[in-house]
Steps between C-alpha positions, in 0.01 A plus 500: 500500500482277202837338427658468172808399315676597171569193281652594160265762346208405723378637834321224688281594785242369736285805608395580844187322620295821578290639218635864515863387568478261206398785265777709631751211441384469151520869438856543606604172344367619169700822535794308579476265199435789277817704608721200505374331188359185671188284466280435815402149597240484774478192716140455628318252722213333328300358775283666771511279797270472801513557865845523654676378208385781264776728348296832555608577144317814442354558155681257253336665202732792554787277379322465155564856389641561154816684417755437225772417752294237692571144391216271438553139387371147537837406665461771758160386580627147574769649722239691691289173539804319618580764745142476635533129554821550703340787711174299563691205623721710730190677639301167560809348669536816708156513653529181704857595604382828623206333686760260664730777600200689664407192697847418611647857568185706549591745230212703348421436142615843394848456650610164395839431337391242250319709246380458136776495235550810285653481157760787537774553233759755549467849659271781407672750267192660344603852607882477495796304607440399860874391557628857476454737780188726497693823437666347185173364376309825543572636164579184311183501289338780302152449636360808332589345155352160620172665590478746208397242234167308518556142603207366295367223735162357358239252617184398324271751307244746624230326307501211751423753775218682302324171443490430882451862603275678243523822702862526378417498140644818324558659837802622672543316836688553818615214728454577871636277776444585862663263727288353787706213633230227466674318218805403701318534840780735605285782652743544798840435325444726208234730640687820389456392134114462532266770439119586504337499169246745617772773466539434127134532412506876419814431280323223328197728414761747357636229279158371381371860437802540254393196310723236648380162629652394815603149555531421865764220534525276811319201667174416654614581853480864399177696566271514186511815278167594331546802272420597149761422252698290734591139442530337850743239382580409854156350532474385138440141392756577219789519756787289373876512497497576127261787539701644784769563249291589201329775681818660631676439161241686305391787725551868418583598846586331830417623854601283788632422847861363539432141452518227238310629195692833500819326396301321213405852389861601506595182303244625231637848536165664585457848628470453877348697795603352829279601800560434863869441452666324789788756511685742275725212388225298337338589180507413122691777355651347184261652234415855391188613671516265801389682822446400857384619828619358843314437813555762773765397760398592852714527804350585846188628337680725249504459124865517383564704197648330180835674567509372859430148379798525253739663729435255783531199250159360571529259208332170505690251272381162593152531348308395809397839577636518857637838583750579763384497854290787609383589141172391358327539163181698454296401173466738223146695519231474238589862385877415484417211286266694280756779450772251416278335228409838351872590474575164345241547227636835408834339432715814530893514473675501832517831666825653632387411853442122400842483327672656817320256711610194301866615531470578867342157571758310280792681669369410843445141406853477379619665816309261708629190316864626539500609860210314691524143596191308378406150587691227329212354306467842314875539401457335176207720419715814477581460137125448431428828658768679313353360181158638587651853586712537193241583251203657659239603247211563751462652826289582798172686419574871465185598705602255786859620482387882548277421789739269694864576434574707805 
């Protein structure tokens, strides 16, 4: 998690390196600043480096969002450049030291003690006060009130997009992101988060038949998508860090996998449909109208019901997508994706069944956190999950719930 510290009336933070986690850090930092009357100062690295000295800094343009609580000044820019000089020096010094240690001690590059310096200040307190026990923190913040008001994050203007993508002019458009794993070359590590774009084509046609343009986000490692009224941005010459943010920031709806850009959609408070969720504990449920469908969980060839998954605490909290031993994921079918999109477009109020499902899931997650030992690296995440559970506006798709509850 990004680290931060409160100094006077300012909250100073260095966001997480990963694109999506960085957006999530910004989102919750702005909520924190709004509820506590603070201003937000974001420390950011200015240089993209090369080879093994690179910082893997994700999309730095994301740090240029506009909001009344975000501080922008010449002095802050100088501080950011100064920080970059320190970090670059530390990284350049660290590379030969790591090489030397590898030669002398035979350590692999990925497990060497001497690592690049990080600029960490204080502890992460975006969701609550980490020093107090989880039980005491659980009800410490009125998250429903935090989520109920529009945050008002902005970035650029839509005219910049329409000049580059004429198909978007005077049209509603949907951002679609279907993770494939090629961007980070992590096909094996995060395979459960990846999906087949072919299963989304019937849903894409439903969207375009209703007058939407579909903007397919991603990278050139993805298979090309040649369909009418579709902007295959993943293979566009106009791909850029700035356009990544502009497209999500100005879309009418967002449909995606559980990976980076979906957190950017949350930051801009878009209506989100999450498909192929890793588990029942992972989806973007902050805003009214948000919906999701999970992948099926299969054990010994049998598909587990939603109630079985919840009752057996089959929650995946780390974000890697690795389920408990003996359980595997099965990707959502083309018909499930299409049905979810059609329900998403109808934008109904939550049914009694969806409200009951939300309450049942939230209670089981609380029970899980209070009674089940989870790995130490996730202990500090408990407050994060309580924050997410405390103001649910969306839910699982009603049709999927009806078919898979028990």
